[in-house]
C-alpha positions in Angstrom: 0.1 -0.5 -0.4 3.3 2.4 1.0 4.3 1.4 -2.5 1.1 2.3 -4.3 1.0 6.0 -2.6 4.9 6.8 -3.5 3.7 6.0 -7.0 0.8 8.0 -7.5 3.0 10.7 -5.6 5.6 10.1 -8.4 3.0 10.6 -10.9 1.5 13.7 -9.6 4.8 15.0 -9.3 5.9 14.0 -12.7 2.5 15.3 -14.3 2.6 18.0 -12.3 6.4 19.4 -13.2 5.5 18.8 -17.1 2.4 20.7 -17.1 4.8 23.1 -15.7 7.0 23.4 -18.4 4.8 22.7 -21.5 3.0 26.1 -20.1 6.1 28.2 -19.8 7.4 26.1 -23.6 4.0 28.0 -25.1 4.8 31.2 -23.7 8.1 31.4 -25.4 6.3 30.3 -28.3 3.3 32.7 -28.4 6.3 35.5 -27.8 8.1 34.8 -30.4 6.2 34.4 -32.6 4.5 38.5 -31.1 7.9 39.9 -31.8 8.1 38.5 -35.0 5.0 39.4 -36.4 5.3 43.1 -34.2 
């Protein structure tokens, strides 16, 4: 049961960090498009 909890925590942490980096990456691309069009 403990192993299951640890596994869920790792999955949750990975999903959160992945979404954080994805948002930063999308913001970076959008800023690049905005700068190149301006």
